[in-house]
C-alpha positions as CSV (number, residue, x, y, z in Angstrom):
1,M,46.1,-44.2,-23.9
2,K,44.1,-47.0,-25.6
3,P,40.4,-46.3,-26.0
4,Q,38.2,-48.6,-23.9
5,K,34.9,-49.9,-25.2
6,E,33.0,-48.4,-22.3
7,L,33.2,-47.5,-18.6
8,R,31.5,-49.9,-16.3
9,N,28.0,-49.1,-15.1
10,I,29.0,-47.4,-11.8
11,V,26.6,-45.2,-9.8
12,A,28.4,-41.9,-9.5
13,C,27.1,-38.3,-9.1
14,R,27.1,-35.9,-12.0
15,I,27.9,-32.4,-11.0
16,F,29.8,-29.6,-12.6
17,F,33.4,-29.2,-11.5
18,K,32.8,-25.7,-10.3
19,E,30.1,-26.9,-7.9
20,L,32.4,-29.7,-6.8
21,L,35.2,-27.3,-6.0
22,Q,32.8,-25.1,-3.9
23,S,31.8,-28.2,-1.8
24,N,33.1,-28.8,1.7
25,L,30.2,-30.4,3.6
26,F,31.1,-34.0,4.7
27,V,28.6,-36.3,6.3
28,N,29.1,-39.9,7.5
29,T,26.9,-42.4,5.8
30,D,27.2,-46.1,6.6
31,G,30.7,-45.7,8.0
32,S,32.0,-43.7,5.0
33,S,32.4,-40.0,4.4
34,V,30.1,-38.5,1.7
35,L,30.5,-35.0,0.2
36,V,27.2,-33.0,0.0
37,T,27.3,-30.2,-2.6
38,P,25.5,-26.8,-2.5
39,T,22.7,-28.2,-4.7
40,G,22.3,-31.2,-2.4
41,A,24.0,-33.9,-4.5
42,S,25.6,-36.6,-2.3
43,C,28.9,-37.8,-3.8
44,N,31.6,-40.3,-3.0
45,K,32.2,-41.0,-6.7
46,L,32.1,-38.6,-9.6
47,F,31.4,-39.4,-13.2
48,G,32.8,-36.6,-15.4
49,V,33.8,-35.8,-18.9
50,G,36.1,-33.0,-19.9
51,V,39.1,-31.9,-22.0
52,V,42.6,-32.7,-20.6
53,K,44.5,-29.5,-20.0
54,E,47.7,-31.0,-18.6
55,A,49.0,-34.4,-17.5
56,E,52.0,-34.6,-15.2
57,K,53.7,-37.8,-14.1
58,R,54.8,-37.7,-10.4
59,G,56.6,-41.0,-9.7
60,K,53.9,-43.7,-9.9
61,I,51.1,-41.1,-9.8
62,T,49.8,-39.1,-12.8
63,K,48.1,-35.7,-12.0
64,I,45.6,-34.7,-14.7
65,K,44.1,-31.3,-15.1
66,I,40.7,-31.6,-16.8
67,S,38.1,-29.0,-17.6
68,D,34.3,-29.4,-18.1
69,M,33.8,-25.7,-19.3
70,T,32.9,-24.5,-15.7
71,A,36.2,-25.1,-14.0
72,T,39.4,-27.1,-14.1
73,L,39.6,-30.1,-11.7
74,N,42.7,-32.1,-10.6
75,I,42.3,-35.9,-10.7
76,Y,44.9,-38.4,-9.9
77,T,45.7,-42.0,-11.1
78,A,48.2,-44.7,-10.4
79,K,47.0,-46.6,-13.5
80,A,49.6,-47.1,-16.2
81,F,48.2,-45.1,-19.1
82,H,49.3,-42.1,-21.2
83,V,47.0,-39.2,-21.9
84,E,47.7,-36.0,-23.8
85,S,46.5,-32.4,-23.6
86,G,43.4,-31.8,-25.8
87,V,42.0,-35.3,-25.4
88,F,38.4,-35.6,-24.2
89,L,38.4,-38.0,-21.2
90,A,35.5,-39.7,-19.5
91,F,36.3,-40.9,-16.0
92,V,34.9,-42.3,-12.7
93,A,36.9,-41.0,-9.7
94,K,36.5,-41.9,-6.1
95,L,36.4,-39.1,-3.6
96,H,39.0,-39.4,-0.8
97,V,38.8,-37.1,2.2
98,R,42.2,-35.7,3.1
99,A,43.5,-37.6,6.1
100,N,43.4,-36.0,9.6
101,T,41.8,-32.7,8.3
102,G,38.1,-33.4,7.7
103,K,38.4,-30.8,5.0
104,G,39.3,-31.1,1.3
105,F,39.4,-34.1,-0.9
106,L,41.3,-35.9,-3.6
107,M,39.7,-37.4,-6.7
108,I,41.4,-40.8,-7.4
109,V,40.6,-42.2,-10.9
110,E,39.1,-45.7,-10.9
111,E,38.3,-45.9,-14.6
112,A,38.9,-43.7,-17.6
113,A,38.6,-43.7,-21.3
114,P,39.1,-41.2,-24.2
115,V,35.9,-40.2,-25.9
116,A,34.6,-38.1,-28.7
117,E,33.8,-34.4,-28.2
118,Y,30.0,-35.0,-28.5
119,V,30.2,-37.2,-25.4
120,R,31.5,-34.2,-23.4
121,D,28.8,-32.1,-24.9
122,T,26.1,-34.6,-24.0
123,E,27.4,-34.9,-20.5
124,I,27.2,-31.1,-20.0
125,L,23.6,-31.1,-21.2
126,T,22.8,-34.0,-18.8
127,T,24.6,-32.4,-15.9
128,A,22.9,-29.1,-16.5
129,K,19.5,-30.7,-16.5
130,R,20.2,-32.5,-13.2
131,T,21.7,-29.4,-11.6
132,M,18.6,-27.4,-12.6
133,E,16.3,-30.1,-11.1
134,R,18.2,-29.9,-7.8
135,V,18.1,-26.1,-7.8
136,E,14.3,-26.2,-8.4
137,L,14.0,-28.5,-5.3
138,L,15.9,-26.0,-3.2
139,R,13.7,-23.1,-4.5
140,N,10.6,-25.2,-3.5
141,L,11.9,-25.3,0.1
142,T,10.5,-21.8,0.5
143,L,6.9,-23.2,0.0
144,T,4.7,-24.0,3.0
145,K,4.4,-27.5,4.1
146,N,0.8,-27.7,2.7
147,E,2.1,-26.7,-0.7
148,L,4.9,-29.3,-0.7
149,S,4.5,-32.4,-2.8
150,N,5.7,-35.8,-1.4
151,G,8.9,-35.6,-3.4
152,V,9.6,-32.0,-2.3
153,E,8.7,-32.8,1.3
154,H,11.3,-35.6,1.3
155,A,13.8,-33.2,-0.3
156,E,13.1,-30.6,2.5
157,N,14.2,-33.1,5.1
158,T,17.4,-34.2,3.2
159,L,18.4,-30.7,2.1
160,R,18.1,-28.8,5.3
161,E,21.7,-29.5,6.3
162,P,23.3,-28.3,3.0
163,V,21.0,-25.3,2.9
164,K,22.2,-24.2,6.3
165,H,25.8,-25.1,5.8
166,Y,26.1,-23.2,2.5
167,A,23.7,-20.5,3.5
168,I,21.7,-21.1,0.4
169,D,19.6,-18.1,-0.7
170,D,18.1,-16.8,-3.9
171,D,21.3,-15.1,-5.0
172,K,23.3,-18.4,-4.6
173,L,20.6,-20.4,-6.4
174,D,20.7,-17.8,-9.2
175,A,24.5,-18.2,-9.4
176,L,24.1,-22.0,-9.6
177,T,21.5,-21.6,-12.3
178,D,23.8,-19.3,-14.3
179,M,26.6,-21.9,-14.0
180,A,24.4,-24.5,-15.7
181,I,23.1,-22.1,-18.3
182,N,26.5,-20.8,-19.2
183,A,27.9,-24.3,-19.6
184,V,25.1,-25.1,-22.1
185,K,25.7,-21.8,-23.9
186,G,29.4,-22.7,-24.1
187,V,28.5,-26.0,-25.9
188,W,26.2,-24.2,-28.3
189,L,28.6,-21.4,-29.1
190,H,31.4,-23.8,-29.7
191,H,29.1,-25.9,-31.9
192,N,27.9,-22.9,-33.7
193,K,31.5,-21.6,-34.4
194,T,32.6,-25.1,-35.5
195,T,29.6,-25.5,-37.8
196,K,30.2,-22.1,-39.5
197,E,33.9,-23.1,-40.1
198,M,32.7,-26.3,-41.7
199,V,30.3,-24.5,-44.0
200,L,33.0,-22.0,-45.0
201,D,35.5,-24.8,-45.5
202,V,33.2,-26.5,-48.0
203,L,32.4,-23.3,-49.8
204,G,36.1,-22.4,-49.9
205,K,36.9,-25.5,-51.8
206,A,34.6,-24.3,-54.6
207,G,37.2,-21.5,-55.2
208,N,35.7,-18.6,-57.1
209,S,32.6,-20.5,-58.1
210,S,29.3,-20.5,-56.3
211,M,27.9,-23.7,-54.9
212,D,24.4,-25.1,-55.2
213,R,22.6,-25.1,-51.9
214,M,21.5,-28.7,-52.3
215,K,25.0,-29.8,-53.0
216,L,26.3,-27.8,-50.1
217,T,23.7,-29.3,-47.8
218,S,24.6,-32.8,-49.1
219,E,28.3,-32.3,-48.4
220,L,27.7,-31.0,-44.9
221,E,25.3,-33.9,-44.1
222,K,28.1,-36.3,-44.9
223,R,30.0,-34.5,-42.0
224,G,27.2,-35.3,-39.6
225,L,25.3,-32.0,-39.7
226,L,21.5,-31.9,-39.7
227,E,19.7,-30.2,-42.6
228,E,17.9,-27.7,-40.3
229,W,21.2,-26.7,-38.7
230,I,22.8,-26.2,-42.1
231,E,20.1,-23.8,-43.3
232,E,20.2,-21.8,-40.1
233,I,24.0,-21.4,-40.3
234,I,24.0,-20.4,-43.9
235,E,21.4,-17.7,-43.2
236,E,23.6,-16.5,-40.3
237,L,26.7,-16.4,-42.5
238,I,24.8,-14.4,-45.1
239,E,23.6,-11.9,-42.4
240,E,27.2,-11.6,-41.2
241,G,28.3,-10.8,-44.8
242,R,30.7,-13.8,-44.9
243,C,28.9,-15.3,-47.9
244,Y,26.1,-14.4,-50.3
245,E,23.7,-15.7,-52.9
246,P,24.9,-14.6,-56.4
247,E,21.8,-16.3,-57.7
248,A,18.8,-18.1,-56.4
249,G,19.7,-21.5,-54.9
250,A,23.5,-20.8,-55.0
251,V,25.9,-19.7,-52.2
252,K,29.4,-18.2,-52.5
253,V,32.0,-17.0,-50.1
254,V,32.6,-13.2,-50.0
């Protein structure tokens, strides 16, 4: 699959795959069917970024299993491109309600492009922020009308249907919050693990010799790490007993 310079600027909802898969409320808007999610997002298109788990060609259609850390989603495309497992893929997909059922949907890819891992991480952080904002609006629906701000009052009117349909309560809001928090934690834990591996890799190349902290920091900055991250990771590795300071200003792998 050849990288594209960018996806076109298409308005599409940004929700975690897990929330999307929990969604089954369809409303008609301007003659088209729109999916409304448990947090109140209205979707007929989805912008997502994830890692490809599997791609299967079925005649002219390719079925792609893609994960965003919260769940694995099936998306489909008739476009002629090849994508492999492990690739990070950004896509815009149109939501199609399954014919004659009124329930369920298919995600048909309109545009897609391979991207770097940091794009997936950034998308998780962005989606988590938007999810938390929608959850906060839902929590505010418990306020009295006099306490509602104009924005929340508007939200109260538009969110009544999904609140009733999904039987939204504090427990479900807590679960949606945990979903967003765990996705962000997943990004951090992966980043933390990867960063530690990078530090140990550089130290390992020094063999039996110790390495000056300033030189170590310089080498890691060339790999895109920020100085404050490097210092924090080095201290964690020392606390874990995976490296130590044989002398002031020098670091060595245990």
